DRENDREN-404245 format. One record per residue (C-alpha): residue number from 1; x, y, z; residue in three letters. Coordinates in steps of 0.5 Angstrom, whole numbers. Layout:
<pt nr="NUM" x="X" y="Y" z="Z" rest="ala"/>
...
END
This chain:
<pt nr="1" x="-58" y="194" z="163" rest="met"/>
<pt nr="2" x="-54" y="201" z="162" rest="pro"/>
<pt nr="3" x="-58" y="206" z="157" rest="ser"/>
<pt nr="4" x="-55" y="205" z="150" rest="leu"/>
<pt nr="5" x="-54" y="209" z="144" rest="lys"/>
<pt nr="6" x="-55" y="205" z="137" rest="val"/>
<pt nr="7" x="-55" y="208" z="130" rest="ile"/>
<pt nr="8" x="-58" y="204" z="124" rest="leu"/>
<pt nr="9" x="-57" y="206" z="117" rest="ser"/>
<pt nr="10" x="-60" y="203" z="111" rest="gly"/>
<pt nr="11" x="-65" y="205" z="106" rest="gly"/>
<pt nr="12" x="-67" y="206" z="99" rest="gly"/>
<pt nr="13" x="-72" y="201" z="98" rest="thr"/>
<pt nr="14" x="-76" y="197" z="103" rest="gly"/>
<pt nr="15" x="-71" y="191" z="103" rest="gly"/>
<pt nr="16" x="-66" y="195" z="107" rest="his"/>
<pt nr="17" x="-71" y="200" z="111" rest="ile"/>
<pt nr="18" x="-76" y="194" z="114" rest="phe"/>
<pt nr="19" x="-70" y="190" z="116" rest="pro"/>
<pt nr="20" x="-67" y="196" z="120" rest="ala"/>
<pt nr="21" x="-74" y="198" z="123" rest="ile"/>
<pt nr="22" x="-75" y="190" z="125" rest="ala"/>
<pt nr="23" x="-68" y="190" z="128" rest="ile"/>
<pt nr="24" x="-69" y="197" z="132" rest="ala"/>
<pt nr="25" x="-76" y="194" z="135" rest="asp"/>
<pt nr="26" x="-72" y="188" z="137" rest="ala"/>
<pt nr="27" x="-67" y="192" z="141" rest="leu"/>
<pt nr="28" x="-73" y="196" z="144" rest="lys"/>
<pt nr="29" x="-76" y="190" z="146" rest="glu"/>
<pt nr="30" x="-70" y="188" z="150" rest="met"/>
<pt nr="31" x="-68" y="194" z="152" rest="asn"/>
<pt nr="32" x="-74" y="200" z="153" rest="pro"/>
<pt nr="33" x="-69" y="205" z="155" rest="asp"/>
<pt nr="34" x="-64" y="204" z="148" rest="ile"/>
<pt nr="35" x="-64" y="211" z="144" rest="glu"/>
<pt nr="36" x="-64" y="209" z="137" rest="ile"/>
<pt nr="37" x="-62" y="214" z="131" rest="leu"/>
<pt nr="38" x="-63" y="212" z="124" rest="phe"/>
<pt nr="39" x="-59" y="215" z="118" rest="val"/>
<pt nr="40" x="-62" y="215" z="111" rest="gly"/>
<pt nr="41" x="-61" y="219" z="104" rest="ala"/>
<pt nr="42" x="-64" y="225" z="103" rest="gln"/>
<pt nr="43" x="-70" y="224" z="99" rest="gly"/>
<pt nr="44" x="-71" y="217" z="99" rest="arg"/>
<pt nr="45" x="-77" y="213" z="102" rest="met"/>
<pt nr="46" x="-73" y="212" z="109" rest="glu"/>
<pt nr="47" x="-74" y="219" z="111" rest="met"/>
<pt nr="48" x="-82" y="218" z="111" rest="glu"/>
<pt nr="49" x="-82" y="210" z="113" rest="lys"/>
<pt nr="50" x="-78" y="211" z="119" rest="val"/>
<pt nr="51" x="-81" y="217" z="122" rest="pro"/>
<pt nr="52" x="-88" y="213" z="121" rest="ala"/>
<pt nr="53" x="-85" y="207" z="125" rest="ser"/>
<pt nr="54" x="-83" y="212" z="131" rest="gly"/>
<pt nr="55" x="-76" y="213" z="130" rest="tyr"/>
<pt nr="56" x="-72" y="219" z="129" rest="asn"/>
<pt nr="57" x="-68" y="220" z="122" rest="ile"/>
<pt nr="58" x="-63" y="224" z="119" rest="gln"/>
<pt nr="59" x="-61" y="225" z="112" rest="gly"/>
<pt nr="60" x="-55" y="225" z="108" rest="leu"/>
<pt nr="61" x="-54" y="228" z="101" rest="trp"/>
<pt nr="62" x="-52" y="221" z="98" rest="ile"/>
<pt nr="63" x="-54" y="217" z="92" rest="ser"/>
<pt nr="64" x="-52" y="211" z="88" rest="gly"/>
<pt nr="65" x="-47" y="212" z="82" rest="phe"/>
<pt nr="66" x="-50" y="211" z="76" rest="gln"/>
<pt nr="67" x="-48" y="205" z="72" rest="arg"/>
<pt nr="68" x="-50" y="209" z="65" rest="thr"/>
<pt nr="69" x="-47" y="215" z="63" rest="leu"/>
<pt nr="70" x="-50" y="221" z="67" rest="ser"/>
<pt nr="71" x="-49" y="228" z="69" rest="leu"/>
<pt nr="72" x="-51" y="226" z="76" rest="lys"/>
<pt nr="73" x="-44" y="222" z="76" rest="asn"/>
<pt nr="74" x="-41" y="229" z="76" rest="leu"/>
<pt nr="75" x="-44" y="230" z="83" rest="leu"/>
<pt nr="76" x="-42" y="223" z="86" rest="phe"/>
<pt nr="77" x="-35" y="225" z="89" rest="pro"/>
<pt nr="78" x="-38" y="231" z="92" rest="phe"/>
<pt nr="79" x="-44" y="227" z="95" rest="lys"/>
<pt nr="80" x="-39" y="222" z="98" rest="val"/>
<pt nr="81" x="-34" y="227" z="101" rest="ile"/>
<pt nr="82" x="-40" y="231" z="104" rest="gln"/>
<pt nr="83" x="-44" y="225" z="106" rest="ser"/>
<pt nr="84" x="-37" y="223" z="110" rest="leu"/>
<pt nr="85" x="-36" y="229" z="113" rest="leu"/>
<pt nr="86" x="-44" y="230" z="115" rest="asp"/>
<pt nr="87" x="-44" y="222" z="118" rest="ala"/>
<pt nr="88" x="-38" y="224" z="122" rest="lys"/>
<pt nr="89" x="-41" y="230" z="125" rest="lys"/>
<pt nr="90" x="-47" y="226" z="127" rest="ile"/>
<pt nr="91" x="-43" y="220" z="130" rest="val"/>
<pt nr="92" x="-39" y="225" z="134" rest="lys"/>
<pt nr="93" x="-45" y="228" z="137" rest="lys"/>
<pt nr="94" x="-50" y="222" z="138" rest="phe"/>
<pt nr="95" x="-44" y="218" z="141" rest="lys"/>
<pt nr="96" x="-47" y="211" z="139" rest="pro"/>
<pt nr="97" x="-45" y="205" z="143" rest="asp"/>
<pt nr="98" x="-46" y="201" z="136" rest="ala"/>
<pt nr="99" x="-47" y="202" z="129" rest="val"/>
<pt nr="100" x="-51" y="197" z="124" rest="ile"/>
<pt nr="101" x="-52" y="198" z="117" rest="gly"/>
<pt nr="102" x="-57" y="194" z="113" rest="thr"/>
<pt nr="103" x="-55" y="197" z="106" rest="gly"/>
<pt nr="104" x="-57" y="203" z="102" rest="gly"/>
<pt nr="105" x="-53" y="209" z="100" rest="tyr"/>
<pt nr="106" x="-53" y="212" z="107" rest="ala"/>
<pt nr="107" x="-50" y="206" z="110" rest="ser"/>
<pt nr="108" x="-43" y="206" z="107" rest="gly"/>
<pt nr="109" x="-41" y="213" z="109" rest="pro"/>
<pt nr="110" x="-44" y="212" z="116" rest="val"/>
<pt nr="111" x="-41" y="205" z="117" rest="leu"/>
<pt nr="112" x="-34" y="207" z="114" rest="trp"/>
<pt nr="113" x="-33" y="213" z="119" rest="val"/>
<pt nr="114" x="-36" y="209" z="125" rest="ser"/>
<pt nr="115" x="-31" y="204" z="124" rest="ser"/>
<pt nr="116" x="-25" y="208" z="123" rest="arg"/>
<pt nr="117" x="-27" y="212" z="130" rest="met"/>
<pt nr="118" x="-27" y="205" z="133" rest="gly"/>
<pt nr="119" x="-34" y="204" z="134" rest="ile"/>
<pt nr="120" x="-37" y="197" z="134" rest="pro"/>
<pt nr="121" x="-40" y="196" z="127" rest="cys"/>
<pt nr="122" x="-45" y="190" z="124" rest="leu"/>
<pt nr="123" x="-47" y="189" z="117" rest="ile"/>
<pt nr="124" x="-54" y="186" z="116" rest="gln"/>
<pt nr="125" x="-53" y="183" z="108" rest="glu"/>
<pt nr="126" x="-60" y="181" z="106" rest="gln"/>
<pt nr="127" x="-58" y="178" z="99" rest="asn"/>
<pt nr="128" x="-54" y="171" z="97" rest="ser"/>
<pt nr="129" x="-49" y="176" z="93" rest="tyr"/>
<pt nr="130" x="-46" y="182" z="97" rest="ala"/>
<pt nr="131" x="-46" y="189" z="94" rest="gly"/>
<pt nr="132" x="-40" y="193" z="93" rest="val"/>
<pt nr="133" x="-40" y="197" z="99" rest="thr"/>
<pt nr="134" x="-42" y="191" z="104" rest="asn"/>
<pt nr="135" x="-36" y="188" z="101" rest="lys"/>
<pt nr="136" x="-31" y="194" z="102" rest="ile"/>
<pt nr="137" x="-34" y="195" z="109" rest="leu"/>
<pt nr="138" x="-34" y="187" z="111" rest="gly"/>
<pt nr="139" x="-26" y="188" z="112" rest="lys"/>
<pt nr="140" x="-28" y="194" z="117" rest="lys"/>
<pt nr="141" x="-34" y="192" z="121" rest="val"/>
<pt nr="142" x="-34" y="187" z="127" rest="lys"/>
<pt nr="143" x="-40" y="182" z="125" rest="lys"/>
<pt nr="144" x="-43" y="181" z="119" rest="val"/>
<pt nr="145" x="-50" y="178" z="119" rest="cys"/>
<pt nr="146" x="-53" y="174" z="113" rest="val"/>
<pt nr="147" x="-59" y="170" z="111" rest="ala"/>
<pt nr="148" x="-55" y="165" z="106" rest="phe"/>
<pt nr="149" x="-50" y="160" z="106" rest="glu"/>
<pt nr="150" x="-43" y="161" z="103" rest="gly"/>
<pt nr="151" x="-42" y="168" z="104" rest="met"/>
<pt nr="152" x="-35" y="167" z="106" rest="glu"/>
<pt nr="153" x="-34" y="168" z="99" rest="thr"/>
<pt nr="154" x="-35" y="176" z="100" rest="phe"/>
<pt nr="155" x="-33" y="177" z="108" rest="phe"/>
<pt nr="156" x="-28" y="174" z="113" rest="pro"/>
<pt nr="157" x="-31" y="167" z="115" rest="lys"/>
<pt nr="158" x="-30" y="169" z="123" rest="glu"/>
<pt nr="159" x="-34" y="175" z="122" rest="lys"/>
<pt nr="160" x="-40" y="171" z="119" rest="ile"/>
<pt nr="161" x="-47" y="170" z="123" rest="val"/>
<pt nr="162" x="-52" y="166" z="119" rest="ile"/>
<pt nr="163" x="-59" y="170" z="122" rest="thr"/>
<pt nr="164" x="-63" y="170" z="116" rest="gly"/>
<pt nr="165" x="-67" y="176" z="114" rest="asn"/>
<pt nr="166" x="-71" y="180" z="119" rest="pro"/>
<pt nr="167" x="-78" y="181" z="116" rest="val"/>
<pt nr="168" x="-85" y="184" z="119" rest="arg"/>
<pt nr="169" x="-87" y="179" z="124" rest="glu"/>
<pt nr="170" x="-95" y="180" z="122" rest="glu"/>
<pt nr="171" x="-94" y="178" z="115" rest="val"/>
<pt nr="172" x="-91" y="171" z="116" rest="val"/>
<pt nr="173" x="-95" y="169" z="122" rest="gln"/>
<pt nr="174" x="-100" y="165" z="118" rest="ile"/>
<pt nr="175" x="-102" y="159" z="122" rest="gly"/>
<pt nr="176" x="-110" y="158" z="123" rest="gly"/>
<pt nr="177" x="-111" y="164" z="118" rest="lys"/>
<pt nr="178" x="-113" y="160" z="112" rest="arg"/>
<pt nr="179" x="-121" y="160" z="113" rest="asp"/>
<pt nr="180" x="-120" y="167" z="114" rest="lys"/>
<pt nr="181" x="-116" y="168" z="108" rest="ala"/>
<pt nr="182" x="-121" y="165" z="103" rest="ile"/>
<pt nr="183" x="-127" y="169" z="106" rest="glu"/>
<pt nr="184" x="-123" y="175" z="106" rest="phe"/>
<pt nr="185" x="-121" y="174" z="98" rest="phe"/>
<pt nr="186" x="-127" y="171" z="96" rest="gly"/>
<pt nr="187" x="-124" y="165" z="94" rest="leu"/>
<pt nr="188" x="-127" y="157" z="94" rest="asp"/>
<pt nr="189" x="-124" y="153" z="99" rest="thr"/>
<pt nr="190" x="-124" y="147" z="94" rest="ser"/>
<pt nr="191" x="-120" y="150" z="89" rest="lys"/>
<pt nr="192" x="-112" y="151" z="89" rest="lys"/>
<pt nr="193" x="-110" y="158" z="90" rest="thr"/>
<pt nr="194" x="-104" y="162" z="86" rest="ile"/>
<pt nr="195" x="-101" y="168" z="89" rest="leu"/>
<pt nr="196" x="-98" y="173" z="85" rest="val"/>
<pt nr="197" x="-93" y="178" z="88" rest="val"/>
<pt nr="198" x="-88" y="183" z="84" rest="gly"/>
<pt nr="199" x="-87" y="188" z="89" rest="gly"/>
<pt nr="200" x="-91" y="195" z="90" rest="ser"/>
<pt nr="201" x="-89" y="197" z="83" rest="leu"/>
<pt nr="202" x="-91" y="190" z="80" rest="gly"/>
<pt nr="203" x="-87" y="186" z="76" rest="ala"/>
<pt nr="204" x="-89" y="187" z="68" rest="lys"/>
<pt nr="205" x="-86" y="181" z="66" rest="ala"/>
<pt nr="206" x="-90" y="176" z="71" rest="ile"/>
<pt nr="207" x="-96" y="180" z="69" rest="asn"/>
<pt nr="208" x="-95" y="180" z="62" rest="asp"/>
<pt nr="209" x="-94" y="172" z="62" rest="ser"/>
<pt nr="210" x="-100" y="171" z="66" rest="leu"/>
<pt nr="211" x="-105" y="176" z="62" rest="leu"/>
<pt nr="212" x="-106" y="171" z="56" rest="pro"/>
<pt nr="213" x="-108" y="165" z="61" rest="his"/>
<pt nr="214" x="-113" y="169" z="65" rest="ile"/>
<pt nr="215" x="-119" y="164" z="62" rest="lys"/>
<pt nr="216" x="-114" y="158" z="62" rest="asp"/>
<pt nr="217" x="-113" y="159" z="70" rest="ile"/>
<pt nr="218" x="-121" y="160" z="71" rest="ser"/>
<pt nr="219" x="-123" y="154" z="66" rest="asp"/>
<pt nr="220" x="-117" y="149" z="70" rest="ser"/>
<pt nr="221" x="-121" y="150" z="76" rest="gly"/>
<pt nr="222" x="-115" y="154" z="79" rest="leu"/>
<pt nr="223" x="-116" y="161" z="83" rest="gln"/>
<pt nr="224" x="-111" y="167" z="83" rest="ile"/>
<pt nr="225" x="-110" y="172" z="88" rest="val"/>
<pt nr="226" x="-106" y="177" z="84" rest="trp"/>
<pt nr="227" x="-102" y="183" z="86" rest="gln"/>
<pt nr="228" x="-101" y="187" z="80" rest="thr"/>
<pt nr="229" x="-97" y="193" z="82" rest="gly"/>
<pt nr="230" x="-99" y="200" z="79" rest="lys"/>
<pt nr="231" x="-95" y="198" z="72" rest="val"/>
<pt nr="232" x="-101" y="193" z="70" rest="ser"/>
<pt nr="233" x="-107" y="194" z="74" rest="tyr"/>
<pt nr="234" x="-112" y="197" z="69" rest="asp"/>
<pt nr="235" x="-110" y="193" z="64" rest="glu"/>
<pt nr="236" x="-111" y="186" z="68" rest="ile"/>
<pt nr="237" x="-117" y="189" z="72" rest="tyr"/>
<pt nr="238" x="-120" y="190" z="65" rest="ser"/>
<pt nr="239" x="-119" y="183" z="62" rest="ala"/>
<pt nr="240" x="-120" y="179" z="69" rest="ala"/>
<pt nr="241" x="-127" y="183" z="71" rest="lys"/>
<pt nr="242" x="-131" y="178" z="68" rest="lys"/>
<pt nr="243" x="-128" y="172" z="71" rest="tyr"/>
<pt nr="244" x="-128" y="175" z="78" rest="glu"/>
<pt nr="245" x="-133" y="171" z="80" rest="asn"/>
<pt nr="246" x="-129" y="165" z="78" rest="lys"/>
<pt nr="247" x="-123" y="166" z="82" rest="gly"/>
<pt nr="248" x="-119" y="171" z="79" rest="ile"/>
<pt nr="249" x="-118" y="176" z="84" rest="lys"/>
<pt nr="250" x="-114" y="182" z="82" rest="val"/>
<pt nr="251" x="-111" y="187" z="87" rest="his"/>
<pt nr="252" x="-106" y="193" z="85" rest="gln"/>
<pt nr="253" x="-103" y="192" z="92" rest="phe"/>
<pt nr="254" x="-105" y="187" z="98" rest="ile"/>
<pt nr="255" x="-105" y="190" z="105" rest="thr"/>
<pt nr="256" x="-106" y="184" z="108" rest="lys"/>
<pt nr="257" x="-100" y="180" z="106" rest="met"/>
<pt nr="258" x="-101" y="175" z="112" rest="asp"/>
<pt nr="259" x="-108" y="173" z="109" rest="leu"/>
<pt nr="260" x="-105" y="172" z="102" rest="ala"/>
<pt nr="261" x="-100" y="167" z="104" rest="tyr"/>
<pt nr="262" x="-105" y="164" z="108" rest="ala"/>
<pt nr="263" x="-109" y="163" z="102" rest="ala"/>
<pt nr="264" x="-103" y="161" z="97" rest="ala"/>
<pt nr="265" x="-102" y="154" z="95" rest="asp"/>
<pt nr="266" x="-96" y="156" z="90" rest="val"/>
<pt nr="267" x="-93" y="163" z="90" rest="val"/>
<pt nr="268" x="-90" y="167" z="84" rest="ile"/>
<pt nr="269" x="-85" y="172" z="86" rest="ser"/>
<pt nr="270" x="-79" y="176" z="84" rest="arg"/>
<pt nr="271" x="-73" y="174" z="88" rest="ala"/>
<pt nr="272" x="-72" y="180" z="92" rest="gly"/>
<pt nr="273" x="-68" y="178" z="99" rest="ala"/>
<pt nr="274" x="-74" y="180" z="103" rest="ile"/>
<pt nr="275" x="-79" y="177" z="99" rest="ala"/>
<pt nr="276" x="-75" y="170" z="99" rest="val"/>
<pt nr="277" x="-75" y="170" z="106" rest="ser"/>
<pt nr="278" x="-82" y="171" z="107" rest="glu"/>
<pt nr="279" x="-84" y="165" z="102" rest="ile"/>
<pt nr="280" x="-79" y="161" z="106" rest="cys"/>
<pt nr="281" x="-82" y="163" z="113" rest="leu"/>
<pt nr="282" x="-89" y="161" z="111" rest="thr"/>
<pt nr="283" x="-87" y="155" z="108" rest="glu"/>
<pt nr="284" x="-90" y="156" z="101" rest="lys"/>
<pt nr="285" x="-88" y="152" z="94" rest="pro"/>
<pt nr="286" x="-85" y="158" z="90" rest="cys"/>
<pt nr="287" x="-84" y="160" z="83" rest="ile"/>
<pt nr="288" x="-79" y="165" z="82" rest="leu"/>
<pt nr="289" x="-78" y="170" z="76" rest="val"/>
<pt nr="290" x="-71" y="174" z="78" rest="pro"/>
<pt nr="291" x="-71" y="181" z="76" rest="leu"/>
<pt nr="292" x="-65" y="181" z="71" rest="pro"/>
<pt nr="293" x="-63" y="188" z="72" rest="thr"/>
<pt nr="294" x="-62" y="188" z="80" rest="ala"/>
<pt nr="295" x="-56" y="190" z="82" rest="ala"/>
<pt nr="296" x="-50" y="185" z="81" rest="glu"/>
<pt nr="297" x="-56" y="180" z="79" rest="asp"/>
<pt nr="298" x="-57" y="179" z="86" rest="his"/>
<pt nr="299" x="-64" y="176" z="85" rest="gln"/>
<pt nr="300" x="-62" y="171" z="80" rest="thr"/>
<pt nr="301" x="-57" y="169" z="86" rest="lys"/>
<pt nr="302" x="-62" y="169" z="91" rest="asn"/>
<pt nr="303" x="-66" y="164" z="87" rest="ala"/>
<pt nr="304" x="-61" y="160" z="86" rest="glu"/>
<pt nr="305" x="-59" y="159" z="93" rest="ala"/>
<pt nr="306" x="-66" y="156" z="94" rest="leu"/>
<pt nr="307" x="-66" y="152" z="88" rest="ala"/>
<pt nr="308" x="-59" y="149" z="90" rest="arg"/>
<pt nr="309" x="-63" y="146" z="96" rest="his"/>
<pt nr="310" x="-69" y="144" z="91" rest="asp"/>
<pt nr="311" x="-73" y="149" z="95" rest="ala"/>
<pt nr="312" x="-76" y="153" z="89" rest="ala"/>
<pt nr="313" x="-77" y="153" z="81" rest="ile"/>
<pt nr="314" x="-73" y="159" z="77" rest="ile"/>
<pt nr="315" x="-76" y="161" z="71" rest="val"/>
<pt nr="316" x="-72" y="166" z="67" rest="lys"/>
<pt nr="317" x="-75" y="173" z="66" rest="asn"/>
<pt nr="318" x="-74" y="172" z="58" rest="ser"/>
<pt nr="319" x="-77" y="165" z="58" rest="glu"/>
<pt nr="320" x="-83" y="167" z="63" rest="ala"/>
<pt nr="321" x="-88" y="168" z="57" rest="pro"/>
<pt nr="322" x="-87" y="161" z="54" rest="glu"/>
<pt nr="323" x="-86" y="157" z="61" rest="lys"/>
<pt nr="324" x="-89" y="161" z="67" rest="leu"/>
<pt nr="325" x="-96" y="159" z="66" rest="tyr"/>
<pt nr="326" x="-94" y="151" z="64" rest="asp"/>
<pt nr="327" x="-89" y="151" z="70" rest="ala"/>
<pt nr="328" x="-95" y="153" z="75" rest="val"/>
<pt nr="329" x="-100" y="149" z="73" rest="thr"/>
<pt nr="330" x="-95" y="143" z="73" rest="ser"/>
<pt nr="331" x="-93" y="144" z="80" rest="leu"/>
<pt nr="332" x="-100" y="145" z="82" rest="leu"/>
<pt nr="333" x="-102" y="138" z="79" rest="ser"/>
<pt nr="334" x="-96" y="134" z="83" rest="asn"/>
<pt nr="335" x="-98" y="134" z="90" rest="glu"/>
<pt nr="336" x="-91" y="130" z="91" rest="ala"/>
<pt nr="337" x="-87" y="136" z="88" rest="glu"/>
<pt nr="338" x="-91" y="141" z="93" rest="leu"/>
<pt nr="339" x="-90" y="137" z="99" rest="asn"/>
<pt nr="340" x="-82" y="136" z="97" rest="lys"/>
<pt nr="341" x="-82" y="144" z="96" rest="phe"/>
<pt nr="342" x="-86" y="145" z="103" rest="arg"/>
<pt nr="343" x="-81" y="141" z="107" rest="thr"/>
<pt nr="344" x="-74" y="144" z="103" rest="asn"/>
<pt nr="345" x="-76" y="151" z="104" rest="ile"/>
<pt nr="346" x="-78" y="150" z="111" rest="lys"/>
<pt nr="347" x="-71" y="148" z="113" rest="ala"/>
<pt nr="348" x="-68" y="154" z="110" rest="ile"/>
<pt nr="349" x="-72" y="159" z="113" rest="gly"/>
<pt nr="350" x="-70" y="163" z="120" rest="lys"/>
<pt nr="351" x="-75" y="165" z="125" rest="pro"/>
<pt nr="352" x="-74" y="171" z="130" rest="asp"/>
<pt nr="353" x="-68" y="174" z="125" rest="ser"/>
<pt nr="354" x="-69" y="181" z="128" rest="ala"/>
<pt nr="355" x="-68" y="178" z="135" rest="lys"/>
<pt nr="356" x="-62" y="174" z="133" rest="thr"/>
<pt nr="357" x="-59" y="180" z="130" rest="ile"/>
<pt nr="358" x="-60" y="185" z="136" rest="ala"/>
<pt nr="359" x="-57" y="179" z="141" rest="asn"/>
<pt nr="360" x="-51" y="180" z="136" rest="glu"/>
<pt nr="361" x="-51" y="187" z="137" rest="val"/>
<pt nr="362" x="-51" y="187" z="145" rest="leu"/>
<pt nr="363" x="-46" y="181" z="145" rest="lys"/>
<pt nr="364" x="-41" y="186" z="140" rest="met"/>
<pt nr="365" x="-41" y="191" z="145" rest="ile"/>
<pt nr="366" x="-40" y="186" z="151" rest="asn"/>
<pt nr="367" x="-47" y="188" z="154" rest="ile"/>
END
């Protein structure tokens, strides 16, 4: 196979960065000689995460358009023009055989100039509701790799390939790890386990809804592994400390997510694309509390995509204080429901997504 050059652009959040890194790793596995360059947005987390994964990255002076009145919006047109010019310089100098965009501020200028230069381009859209930039780029690129059905609403049908979302493999490989997980978190093998995750910052609505029920969870013979994030850790840890030996395990951040999933009987989570994909691949019954302020309300759309297949329960953010605790205890008491959700969510998960997308990239450039 001849030596290839590929640009990957995506960032702003882990939901854009980690899929891009997973695709890069898959391409490297298929062709160790491939040369990969990332393009991100200056000052965003990709400028740190990508080099830590062993890849080179260049930054563009680009940011999003604020949806509220902001002086920052005055700079937006200038940032777009400058980023288009800088992206063109980067692409001309690097001479990629293909360009991949996984979303985020920088991917727009990079894919726009690359497609106009006749370079084969591919979008990886994580969500079930496409963002504005990707909808525009979808008309220009050769292929669009998606995680959900029904995306022909946003993209030309002939360009769509259902691949699933690339996730970190070490997170979803949970087979045979339950005993190790129980020991790691100091849990009781005889009790059912709730896993609560709300992203690295935490989900305040989820945390606040469960906080009054710490004693109830303990008294009902359940246990919980609770990733609070930074937002609520001190408050929840103080309230839960005396119940730690009764199965209330509070963590600001969980590094061993594979063990957390392995221990879980039910997952309570936000509905970001990567979180949803991880839950599908670990085949866990889940209660999703979508973040209502996410762009284009995409978390609600992601949750609804699972609920349509009877593969998730949705609790609205505004209704979580009244409904979340009852929803999780009711589900855990119904073994038939748990089995139904396990079966239905398994059918949605798409393993080996990164390899599938990497194959699409190579096919796109006729390798």
